BALOBA-1460 file (C-alpha; in Angstrom, 3 decimals):
// residues 198
<rec num="1" residu="m" x="11.695" y="23.630" z="22.061"/>
<rec num="2" residu="p" x="11.950" y="26.143" z="18.889"/>
<rec num="3" residu="e" x="8.508" y="25.830" z="16.729"/>
<rec num="4" residu="l" x="9.604" y="24.292" z="13.451"/>
<rec num="5" residu="s" x="8.894" y="26.204" z="10.093"/>
<rec num="6" residu="h" x="6.870" y="24.698" z="7.086"/>
<rec num="7" residu="q" x="7.557" y="27.328" z="4.914"/>
<rec num="8" residu="p" x="9.491" y="25.532" z="1.625"/>
<rec num="9" residu="r" x="13.339" y="26.442" z="2.068"/>
<rec num="10" residu="n" x="15.080" y="28.196" z="-0.461"/>
<rec num="11" residu="f" x="18.160" y="26.137" z="-1.110"/>
<rec num="12" residu="p" x="19.773" y="27.985" z="-4.024"/>
<rec num="13" residu="t" x="19.536" y="31.224" z="-1.528"/>
<rec num="14" residu="q" x="20.951" y="29.748" z="1.340"/>
<rec num="15" residu="i" x="23.840" y="28.500" z="-0.117"/>
<rec num="16" residu="e" x="24.690" y="31.868" z="-1.759"/>
<rec num="17" residu="g" x="23.989" y="33.132" z="1.786"/>
<rec num="18" residu="w" x="26.555" y="30.442" z="3.034"/>
<rec num="19" residu="l" x="29.209" y="31.178" z="0.121"/>
<rec num="20" residu="a" x="28.831" y="34.835" z="1.305"/>
<rec num="21" residu="g" x="30.333" y="33.609" z="4.814"/>
<rec num="22" residu="v" x="33.001" y="32.332" z="3.761"/>
<rec num="23" residu="s" x="34.644" y="34.864" z="1.122"/>
<rec num="24" residu="h" x="37.264" y="35.012" z="3.099"/>
<rec num="25" residu="l" x="38.387" y="32.023" z="1.089"/>
<rec num="26" residu="r" x="39.514" y="34.162" z="-1.252"/>
<rec num="27" residu="t" x="43.145" y="35.187" z="-0.685"/>
<rec num="28" residu="f" x="44.365" y="31.691" z="-1.596"/>
<rec num="29" residu="p" x="45.181" y="31.384" z="-4.850"/>
<rec num="30" residu="h" x="41.960" y="29.037" z="-6.472"/>
<rec num="31" residu="a" x="39.687" y="30.304" z="-3.862"/>
<rec num="32" residu="t" x="37.761" y="31.390" z="-6.586"/>
<rec num="33" residu="f" x="37.683" y="27.961" z="-8.142"/>
<rec num="34" residu="l" x="36.600" y="25.874" z="-5.020"/>
<rec num="35" residu="q" x="33.529" y="28.342" z="-4.615"/>
<rec num="36" residu="a" x="31.966" y="27.416" z="-7.574"/>
<rec num="37" residu="i" x="32.679" y="23.689" z="-7.596"/>
<rec num="38" residu="l" x="31.192" y="23.475" z="-3.564"/>
<rec num="39" residu="f" x="28.558" y="25.252" z="-5.015"/>
<rec num="40" residu="s" x="27.732" y="23.408" z="-7.969"/>
<rec num="41" residu="v" x="27.913" y="20.353" z="-5.319"/>
<rec num="42" residu="l" x="25.366" y="21.585" z="-2.869"/>
<rec num="43" residu="l" x="23.293" y="23.134" z="-5.777"/>
<rec num="44" residu="f" x="23.134" y="19.753" z="-7.263"/>
<rec num="45" residu="g" x="22.101" y="17.756" z="-4.222"/>
<rec num="46" residu="c" x="19.997" y="19.781" z="-2.645"/>
<rec num="47" residu="q" x="18.212" y="19.684" z="-6.469"/>
<rec num="48" residu="r" x="18.704" y="15.819" z="-6.537"/>
<rec num="49" residu="s" x="17.398" y="15.752" z="-3.097"/>
<rec num="50" residu="e" x="14.048" y="17.952" z="-4.040"/>
<rec num="51" residu="q" x="12.960" y="16.059" z="-7.608"/>
<rec num="52" residu="t" x="13.420" y="13.061" z="-5.738"/>
<rec num="53" residu="s" x="11.087" y="13.796" z="-2.874"/>
<rec num="54" residu="t" x="8.401" y="15.351" z="-5.714"/>
<rec num="55" residu="s" x="8.108" y="12.481" z="-7.632"/>
<rec num="56" residu="t" x="8.049" y="9.930" z="-5.326"/>
<rec num="57" residu="a" x="5.123" y="11.996" z="-3.465"/>
<rec num="58" residu="t" x="3.603" y="12.956" z="-6.862"/>
<rec num="59" residu="d" x="4.512" y="10.258" z="-9.607"/>
<rec num="60" residu="p" x="2.457" y="7.235" z="-8.857"/>
<rec num="61" residu="t" x="4.484" y="4.825" z="-11.267"/>
<rec num="62" residu="t" x="7.911" y="6.159" z="-9.524"/>
<rec num="63" residu="s" x="5.953" y="5.340" z="-6.213"/>
<rec num="64" residu="a" x="4.766" y="1.806" z="-7.045"/>
<rec num="65" residu="t" x="9.176" y="1.146" z="-8.583"/>
<rec num="66" residu="t" x="10.290" y="2.369" z="-5.616"/>
<rec num="67" residu="q" x="8.651" y="0.248" z="-3.050"/>
<rec num="68" residu="s" x="7.584" y="-2.823" z="-4.682"/>
<rec num="69" residu="k" x="10.464" y="-4.617" z="-2.982"/>
<rec num="70" residu="h" x="7.752" y="-4.310" z="-0.215"/>
<rec num="71" residu="g" x="4.771" y="-5.046" z="-2.297"/>
<rec num="72" residu="p" x="3.101" y="-2.718" z="-4.301"/>
<rec num="73" residu="t" x="1.144" y="-0.427" z="-2.823"/>
<rec num="74" residu="g" x="-2.310" y="1.129" z="-3.808"/>
<rec num="75" residu="g" x="-3.204" y="4.022" z="-5.351"/>
<rec num="76" residu="p" x="-5.524" y="7.178" z="-5.335"/>
<rec num="77" residu="s" x="-9.096" y="5.931" z="-3.859"/>
<rec num="78" residu="g" x="-11.249" y="4.417" z="-6.533"/>
<rec num="79" residu="t" x="-7.532" y="2.863" z="-8.539"/>
<rec num="80" residu="p" x="-7.655" y="-1.049" z="-9.222"/>
<rec num="81" residu="v" x="-6.604" y="-3.595" z="-7.222"/>
<rec num="82" residu="v" x="-4.027" y="-5.526" z="-9.410"/>
<rec num="83" residu="a" x="-3.621" y="-8.800" z="-9.027"/>
<rec num="84" residu="t" x="0.099" y="-8.676" z="-8.329"/>
<rec num="85" residu="r" x="-1.251" y="-6.634" z="-4.548"/>
<rec num="86" residu="l" x="-3.426" y="-9.575" z="-3.268"/>
<rec num="87" residu="r" x="-0.898" y="-12.190" z="-3.843"/>
<rec num="88" residu="g" x="0.704" y="-13.300" z="-0.326"/>
<rec num="89" residu="a" x="-2.043" y="-10.117" z="1.376"/>
<rec num="90" residu="t" x="-3.540" y="-10.821" z="4.236"/>
<rec num="91" residu="l" x="-6.962" y="-8.661" z="4.138"/>
<rec num="92" residu="s" x="-7.875" y="-7.136" z="8.010"/>
<rec num="93" residu="w" x="-12.043" y="-5.775" z="8.362"/>
<rec num="94" residu="i" x="-10.874" y="-2.270" z="9.271"/>
<rec num="95" residu="g" x="-13.775" y="-3.536" z="12.095"/>
<rec num="96" residu="n" x="-11.875" y="-5.941" z="13.794"/>
<rec num="97" residu="r" x="-10.854" y="-5.342" z="17.164"/>
<rec num="98" residu="k" x="-8.616" y="-7.617" z="19.752"/>
<rec num="99" residu="n" x="-11.019" y="-10.377" z="21.069"/>
<rec num="100" residu="r" x="-13.809" y="-9.024" z="19.508"/>
<rec num="101" residu="a" x="-16.184" y="-12.495" z="18.263"/>
<rec num="102" residu="a" x="-16.967" y="-11.059" z="14.929"/>
<rec num="103" residu="a" x="-13.413" y="-10.651" z="13.456"/>
<rec num="104" residu="f" x="-12.301" y="-11.903" z="10.726"/>
<rec num="105" residu="r" x="-9.579" y="-11.907" z="8.069"/>
<rec num="106" residu="w" x="-9.223" y="-13.041" z="4.556"/>
<rec num="107" residu="h" x="-6.112" y="-14.129" z="3.165"/>
<rec num="108" residu="f" x="-4.368" y="-14.530" z="-0.374"/>
<rec num="109" residu="e" x="-1.928" y="-16.751" z="-2.170"/>
<rec num="110" residu="d" x="-1.525" y="-17.320" z="-5.743"/>
<rec num="111" residu="r" x="-4.831" y="-19.010" z="-6.844"/>
<rec num="112" residu="t" x="-6.327" y="-20.105" z="-3.264"/>
<rec num="113" residu="f" x="-8.127" y="-17.748" z="-0.776"/>
<rec num="114" residu="a" x="-9.080" y="-18.978" z="2.935"/>
<rec num="115" residu="l" x="-11.943" y="-16.522" z="5.195"/>
<rec num="116" residu="l" x="-11.060" y="-17.072" z="8.654"/>
<rec num="117" residu="a" x="-12.986" y="-16.260" z="11.842"/>
<rec num="118" residu="d" x="-11.017" y="-15.378" z="14.462"/>
<rec num="119" residu="g" x="-13.972" y="-15.104" z="16.970"/>
<rec num="120" residu="p" x="-16.597" y="-18.169" z="17.399"/>
<rec num="121" residu="t" x="-18.384" y="-17.805" z="13.759"/>
<rec num="122" residu="l" x="-17.883" y="-15.936" z="10.495"/>
<rec num="123" residu="p" x="-20.460" y="-12.911" z="9.316"/>
<rec num="124" residu="a" x="-23.360" y="-14.707" z="8.626"/>
<rec num="125" residu="d" x="-23.534" y="-11.881" z="4.898"/>
<rec num="126" residu="l" x="-20.458" y="-13.478" z="4.408"/>
<rec num="127" residu="i" x="-21.428" y="-17.146" z="5.248"/>
<rec num="128" residu="q" x="-24.535" y="-16.898" z="2.603"/>
<rec num="129" residu="l" x="-22.550" y="-14.771" z="0.169"/>
<rec num="130" residu="l" x="-20.286" y="-16.908" z="-0.410"/>
<rec num="131" residu="t" x="-21.825" y="-20.029" z="-0.307"/>
<rec num="132" residu="g" x="-25.253" y="-19.751" z="-0.295"/>
<rec num="133" residu="t" x="-25.797" y="-21.320" z="3.079"/>
<rec num="134" residu="s" x="-26.318" y="-19.878" z="6.409"/>
<rec num="135" residu="g" x="-25.473" y="-21.930" z="8.689"/>
<rec num="136" residu="p" x="-21.744" y="-21.262" z="11.017"/>
<rec num="137" residu="r" x="-18.455" y="-21.468" z="9.690"/>
<rec num="138" residu="q" x="-15.328" y="-20.818" z="10.509"/>
<rec num="139" residu="r" x="-13.757" y="-20.539" z="7.870"/>
<rec num="140" residu="i" x="-13.976" y="-21.240" z="3.985"/>
<rec num="141" residu="d" x="-11.665" y="-22.075" z="1.411"/>
<rec num="142" residu="g" x="-12.279" y="-20.577" z="-2.378"/>
<rec num="143" residu="e" x="-10.301" y="-19.899" z="-5.620"/>
<rec num="144" residu="w" x="-9.789" y="-16.331" z="-6.956"/>
<rec num="145" residu="q" x="-9.310" y="-14.672" z="-9.866"/>
<rec num="146" residu="t" x="-8.647" y="-10.736" z="-11.285"/>
<rec num="147" residu="t" x="-8.057" y="-9.982" z="-14.658"/>
<rec num="148" residu="d" x="-8.710" y="-5.954" z="-14.170"/>
<rec num="149" residu="g" x="-8.748" y="-5.173" z="-10.544"/>
<rec num="150" residu="r" x="-12.117" y="-3.482" z="-9.880"/>
<rec num="151" residu="h" x="-13.975" y="-7.726" z="-10.631"/>
<rec num="152" residu="l" x="-12.780" y="-10.038" z="-7.904"/>
<rec num="153" residu="k" x="-13.957" y="-13.476" z="-8.919"/>
<rec num="154" residu="l" x="-14.764" y="-16.205" z="-6.123"/>
<rec num="155" residu="k" x="-15.366" y="-19.454" z="-5.979"/>
<rec num="156" residu="s" x="-15.531" y="-21.046" z="-3.144"/>
<rec num="157" residu="t" x="-14.939" y="-25.123" z="-2.287"/>
<rec num="158" residu="p" x="-18.217" y="-26.692" z="-0.483"/>
<rec num="159" residu="a" x="-17.679" y="-27.480" z="2.390"/>
<rec num="160" residu="t" x="-19.513" y="-31.002" z="1.709"/>
<rec num="161" residu="d" x="-20.500" y="-33.267" z="-0.902"/>
<rec num="162" residu="n" x="-23.960" y="-32.433" z="-1.464"/>
<rec num="163" residu="q" x="-22.801" y="-29.188" z="-1.850"/>
<rec num="164" residu="n" x="-22.098" y="-26.926" z="-5.656"/>
<rec num="165" residu="a" x="-19.284" y="-25.075" z="-6.004"/>
<rec num="166" residu="l" x="-20.902" y="-21.375" z="-5.615"/>
<rec num="167" residu="q" x="-18.738" y="-18.100" z="-7.680"/>
<rec num="168" residu="v" x="-19.705" y="-14.898" z="-6.862"/>
<rec num="169" residu="t" x="-18.020" y="-11.725" z="-8.010"/>
<rec num="170" residu="l" x="-17.245" y="-9.044" z="-6.416"/>
<rec num="171" residu="s" x="-16.142" y="-5.550" z="-7.251"/>
<rec num="172" residu="i" x="-12.662" y="-4.670" z="-5.621"/>
<rec num="173" residu="e" x="-10.673" y="-0.683" z="-5.140"/>
<rec num="174" residu="t" x="-8.378" y="1.158" z="-3.624"/>
<rec num="175" residu="a" x="-9.172" y="3.183" z="-0.283"/>
<rec num="176" residu="g" x="-5.719" y="5.043" z="-0.235"/>
<rec num="177" residu="l" x="-2.608" y="3.273" z="-0.171"/>
<rec num="178" residu="l" x="-3.135" y="0.919" z="2.733"/>
<rec num="179" residu="r" x="-6.951" y="0.246" z="2.138"/>
<rec num="180" residu="v" x="-9.321" y="-1.549" z="0.049"/>
<rec num="181" residu="n" x="-12.832" y="-1.711" z="-0.727"/>
<rec num="182" residu="m" x="-14.940" y="-5.257" z="-1.445"/>
<rec num="183" residu="g" x="-18.615" y="-5.176" z="-2.794"/>
<rec num="184" residu="d" x="-19.408" y="-6.907" z="0.584"/>
<rec num="185" residu="g" x="-19.831" y="-3.182" z="1.946"/>
<rec num="186" residu="r" x="-16.935" y="-3.091" z="4.115"/>
<rec num="187" residu="q" x="-13.363" y="-1.673" z="3.766"/>
<rec num="188" residu="y" x="-10.111" y="-3.368" z="4.137"/>
<rec num="189" residu="n" x="-6.890" y="-3.012" z="5.651"/>
<rec num="190" residu="l" x="-4.125" y="-5.087" z="2.416"/>
<rec num="191" residu="l" x="-1.241" y="-6.790" z="4.552"/>
<rec num="192" residu="r" x="1.046" y="-7.985" z="3.505"/>
<rec num="193" residu="q" x="2.365" y="-11.133" z="5.629"/>
<rec num="194" residu="k" x="5.878" y="-11.641" z="6.107"/>
<rec num="195" residu="t" x="6.913" y="-14.732" z="4.201"/>
<rec num="196" residu="g" x="9.901" y="-14.131" z="1.403"/>
<rec num="197" residu="r" x="7.661" y="-13.753" z="-1.162"/>
<rec num="198" residu="r" x="8.474" y="-10.757" z="-4.135"/>
């Protein structure tokens, strides 16, 4: 198998070499004109390709615009997680493993969230943090909002009429393009739900 080169290509030099290889076209009346057109088309196409790939890789604005059809992605670690990125998304703890008793996930809708256990109960620290109680729970529902993408306000719905709604604010930030860190001490994969959302 041939080895792949990781060196950047010098397209103008390659094109000039290719055009030199077809220099026999000069025997035709309009060969110089044809060469100029071919060179312009090929050069423009290569430069356009390089500009597109460079701007997508280095310009977060362009990247976000290009990928907005699939839902907003994250950015460099430590940047805010905007509300539009959370709406219609699932946060899956990176420690989740198939059939693991401690597995759980968050689902975010427009204004509400649901924290769901995939095992017998949610982690005790999350139950205490969000509800102020210590009893086992398989689900916690509530409302959420963020105004700056750095603070996530969560108001849980009481499980019984005897309890008061508890409101907490957790920090939240991106951890690369596909993950977020939350103030509960965990890192999550941020997954888009497969619905008709835009």
